[in-house]
N, C-alpha and C positions, 0 to 999 in steps of 0.2 A: 445297612451299616455304612456303605460307601457314601450315601447321600449325607448321613450324619457327620461323617468325617470331613466331607467337603464343606459343610456349613461351618464346622468348627474352624477349619483352616481359613475360610473366608473372613470370619469374625476376627481371628488372630491377625490376618493380613491387614484388615482395615484398621485395627488398633495400632499395629506397628507403623503404618503409614501416617495415621493421624498424629500419633505421638511424635514421630520424626518431623513431620511438617510443622506442627505447632511449635515444637521446641526450637527449630532453626529460625523460623520467621518471627516468633515472639522475641527471641534474643536480639534479632536485628532491630526490632521496633520497640524495645523496652523503654527508650527515652521518650517515646510518644505517649506514655501514660496509658490512658484508656484506649487510644487508637492502637497502641502496640498490642494490647491484650486482645482487641477486636480482631486484628489481622491474624493472630494466632488461632482464634476460634474459627474464623472463616477458613483458614488453611486446614484445620483439623476436620471440619465438616466436609469440605470438598475432597479431602483425601480419600474418604470412603468410596468415592466414585471410581477409583482406580484399583480397588482391592481385588476384584476378580482377575484383572490383568496381572497383578503381581502374584496372585495365587497360582495362575496357570503358566506364566512365563517368568523365569528367573531374572533378577536384576542384571546379572552379567550378560545374559542373552539379549535383553532389551538394549543394553549399552552397546553391544556389538552390532545390533541391528541399526542403531542410530548412526554409528560410525560408518557402517557399510553404505547406508543411504547417503551420508555426506560425501563419501568417496566416489560413489557411482553416479549419483544424480547429476544431470547436466544443467539443472536449473540455476540461473544466476551466473552463468559462465560467459554470456555475451559481452564483448568489450568493443569499444570504439576509440576514436581519437580523443585523448584526454585533454582537458583544459581546466583552468581555474579562474573564477571570478572573485573579486574582492568586495566584500560587503562594506557598509558604511563604517563599521567598527574595526575593520581590518581583518575580519574572519575570512579565510580562504574557503570558497565554495567549489567543490569538485564537480565537474560535469564531463560527459562524453558525448561525442557527436558521431552519428552514423550517417555518412554521406550517401548520395544517390549513386548507384553504379551505372556506368555508361551502358553496359550490356542490357540493363533492365529498361532503359529509356529508348535505346536505338535498335534493339532487337527483341525477339520473342523470348519468353522465359525458357529456361532449360527444361528438359523432359520431365524432371522430377518436380517442376513447379516452383523451384527455389531461385533459379537464375544464378548468375555468377556473383561472386562476392569479392569485392575489392579488398586488398591487403590493409587498407587504411581503416577498414571497419573491424579490425581485430582478428583474432585467431579462431575463436570458437563460434559455431553456429548454434548447436545444441537447442534447437527450438522445442524439442520434446524428448522424452526418454525413448531410446530405440525401441521400435515396436514392429510387429509383423502381422500379416494377415489382412483381412478386410478392413478392420478399424484403421490400421495404419495407412492403407491405400486411400480410404475415404478422407482421412485427415490431410494427406498430401494433396489430394485433388481439391479439397476445400481451400487449402493454403494457396495452391496455384491459381485458383479462381479469384481469390482476393487480390493477389498481385496483378493479375491481368486487369481487374477492374480499376485498380489504382493507376496503373500505367495508362490506361485509356482515359481516365478522368484528368490526370495531370498533364498529359500531352507532352510534346517535345519543346515547344517554344514559349510556353507560358511560365510566368514566375510562380513556381509551385510553392505552397506553404511549407514552412518548417513546423513540425509537430513537437511541442515541448511538454515533457512529462514531469509532473510534480508528485512525489510519493507521500505517503501518510506517516502518521505518528508511529515511532518505534519500528520503522521499515527502512528501506533504502531504494535507490533507483532500480535495483535488481528485482523489486516486486513487480515490475512491468515486463518481466521476462517474455511472456507469451505475446504481448502486444508488440514488443520490440522485434521479436522474431517475425511476426506477421508483416510488419512494415519495412523490415530491414532491406536496404538496397533500393527500394522502390520510391521512398519519399525520405527527405532529410529529417532526422529526428535528433532531439537533444534530451538527454537524461541526466538529472542532477541530484545530488544528495543535499537534503536540508542541513542547515548548520547543526553540528554535534551529532549528525547521523552519517552512516556509511563512511565514505572516505573524505568527507568534508571535515574541517577543523572544528574543535570545540569553540563555541561562541566566545569571542574575546570579552564582550561586555558582560557575559554571564560569569566568566572566570574572575574578572576583577570586580564584579558586583555593582557595576554602574547602570545596568539595565536588565530588567526581567524579560523573559521571552514573551512576546505578544504575537498575535496573528498579523498585526500591521508590520511588525519587524520582518516577519517571513515574507510578506508581500514585497517589501523593499529588497529583500534578498533575491527574490525572483526577478525583480527589475534589473539587478546587477548581473544576474546570469544571462538575461535576455540581451542586455547591452553588450556583453562579452561574446556570447555564442551566436546571436542572431542580430547583428547590427543593422541589417536591412531585409526587406522582403516581408511578405505576409506570414502570420503566425497562427497556428491552431494550438490552443492551450488545453492540456488534459490534466486533471487533478483528482486524486483519490483521497478521501477523508480529509486529513489536515492539509494535503496538497490542494484539494478543492477549495478549502478555506483560504489558502495562500493565493489562489487565483482570484478569489473574491476581493481579497485585500489589495491586490494589484489594481483592480478596477476602482476600488474606493479611493486610492491615493493617486492614481495616474489615469484618470478617465480619458484625457486627450490622447495619451499614448495608446490606450486600448482602442479608441475610435479610429485611430490612424493605422494601426498595425494588425490588430487581431481580427481574423476572418472566421473563426470558429472556436467553440469551447465545449469541452466535455467535463461534466461534474459527476463523479462516480463515487457512490457510497459516502456522501458528505452531508454537510448541514450548513445552513445560513445562520443558525442560532438556536437558543432555547435548549442547549445541551444539558443544562442543570436539571431538566425535567426528564431526562432519559432514565429508564428504570434498570437497564442492563439485565433484564430478565429476572429481577429480584422482586419479592413482594414489597408492598408499600413501605413497611417499617425498615426493611433491609435497604431499600433505595435511599430513604432519607438518611439512614446511618452512613451509607457509603458516601454520599455527597458531603456530609458533615465531617466525616473522619478522614476521607482519602487524602486530602492535601497534607494534613499533619502526618499521616502515616508515611506517605511518600517522602516528605521532607526528612523525617527521622531516618528512614531507610537510606536516603541519599547520603546521610552523614556516616552510615555504616556500610559503605559500598563493598569493601572486601568481604565482610561477613555475609552480606546479602548474596554476593556472587557465589560464595561457597554453598550457601543455602539453596541456590538455584540448582547447583550440581547435585546435591544430595537428594533434593526433591524433584528430580528431572521428570519423573512420571506424572506427578501432580501438575507441574508446569505445562507439560505437553498436553494433558487433558484439558486444562484451562484454555490454552491456545486454540485447541481444536473447537472447543465450545464457542468461543467468542470470535473465531475467524471464519468458520464454515457453517452453513446452514444445515447441511446433511453430512457431517464429518465421516460417517460410516461409509459414504460413497466416494470419498476423496482418495485419490491415489496416495499411498503411504509416502512416496517420494515427495509429492507436492506438500503434503501435511508437514513432513519434516523440514522442507524448505521454508515454509511459513514460520515454523517454530524457530528455525535457525536465524531468520531475519529478525524476529522479535527479541530473542535472547541475546542478539548481538548489540542491543542498545543498553548501555550502562544504566544502572538504577538511578544515579544522580541526574542523568539526562532525562529519564522518565519523570523525575520529580520537578525538574526545571520547567518542562513544557506543560505539565498537566494543568496548572492554574489558568493558563491562557484560554482553555476551552470554555470555562464557566462564564466568561465575559464576552465571548465571541458573538458578534451580531453584525452580519453583513447583508441583511435582507435588502436594504435600500440600495446597496452597491450593485446588486444583481442587474438592475435595469441597464447598466452599461453593456451587457451582453444581449439585450433584447433585439438588437439590430443584426445579429449574426446567427448563422446556423448553430444550434446547440443540441447537445445530448445530455440528458439527465438520467442516470442509471443507478439502480440500487437493488440489493438483494432483499426479498420480502422477509427473510428471517434474520436480517442484520440486527444484532442486539446493541451495537455501539452507536451507529448513526441510522436509526430506524428508517424504513422506506417512507414513512409519513413525512419525514424531513425533506426527502427528494420530491414528494408530491407538492410540498409547500414551495419549493424552489420552482417547480414547473408552473405553478400558478402565477409566479412573478414573470416567468419567461413563457408566455402563452404559445410561442412558435417553436418551442423546444420539443424534441422527441423524448417522451417519457417512457422508460423501460423499467419495470419492476419484475425482477426475476424470481419466480416461485422457487422456494426451497434453498435459495442461495443466501450466504451470510456476508460478513463485512469484507472479506477478501474475495469478492466476486470475480475479480480479474484473474485469480488463480483457480477458483472453483469452477467457473464456467468460461474458460478463455475463448473458446470458439464463438460463443454468443457475443461476448464483449468485443472480440476482434471484428465480427461482422458489423456491429453497430458503429464501431470506431471508423472502419473503412468507409461506411456510408456517410459518416460525418465529414471525413476528409473529402469525399466526392462532392458533397453539397457545398463545403467551404471553398473548394477550388472553383466550382462553377460560380459561386457568389463573388469571389475575388475577380474572376475574369469579367463578369458583368459590370462590376464596379469600375474596373479599369476602362472598359469600353464606354461607360457612361461619362467618365471624366475626360475621355479623349476628344 
């Protein structure tokens, strides 16, 4: 009898979520005609996937859990010296710089492997949630080992590179939390927010309607940040997803600058083109419908921003489930705090910004621009279970960059730097080591 009651409750829960999701999202997209109806159907179907969770855990409890994770989680709390670059259309692009600490360069790391932290690097360290026992000790030892390797590779008298991080679509500079913590104080780093994301201003040319968002525009934004934050010295560029495309666009438009200043590049979970062929894990018919309808749906939703944001709140469980599916390869193994952190980053992007940027990906093609990075150490890394920028796209990039280190992580998804931070940190430190050595050799050859 109990099993029968459970089944009835599950069906009722699924129907409740489906009706609620379809109603809210269809309202927001009604002006899109067929597209508006389609998104309501998709929302209704996906809603059934969270029925069991709703049946077993009340909405109030889930909401309290999300609030508790937001309050207690240290992810995204690292802060540095703030600055602002000005894009060609006047948009202010926010960035932060973490400087090298003298104690890290002139002396050994502290006993805990973290070293001293200068006040100019901000107040919070928060490299991970407080942990105890053997896993915590192992993580601290690994963290200390990476810092020692960097200190040895960079040396005391060499012009060490500045590592510049570019984040992805619907994220912010905080998505690099674990990589920032790993390099913090040992090498100079710059973290910036793409236009209309994070703490950067809304794109002026998008507000006044004079220019659509393009990947080329983002490449020029990156150039503005580099001019402001790294006016001299060697640079290692790190880009995830849209950030990787931004790095490609920089090379496409400023090849001489790249040849002169860039000594290393990391392209993580990204693509050089053919994104219109990505299936997103959908069957063939669903994939075709998505690519045909998504631009119209998003545009319509962008016109109904307030209604959509209310819909996000009401259908928080559905939204969280979709974020987990498309962010992580094995969501069941991801720390709940990290999963909530990823969800918070994505939900922080207004729907009209989502709509502004989305069309740029269909026409993105920077395969030919990749050759600008063939002369420097490169890392190409992807999750094998990435549904947004499939690992096959990274393999294509690696074919153009035959000297690059190609790493495809089994079981990892699109937010691989959050899902497998230790592995990403290890390969990133290795890249900085190789780039530093290459920069030294280049200077010696010119001397």
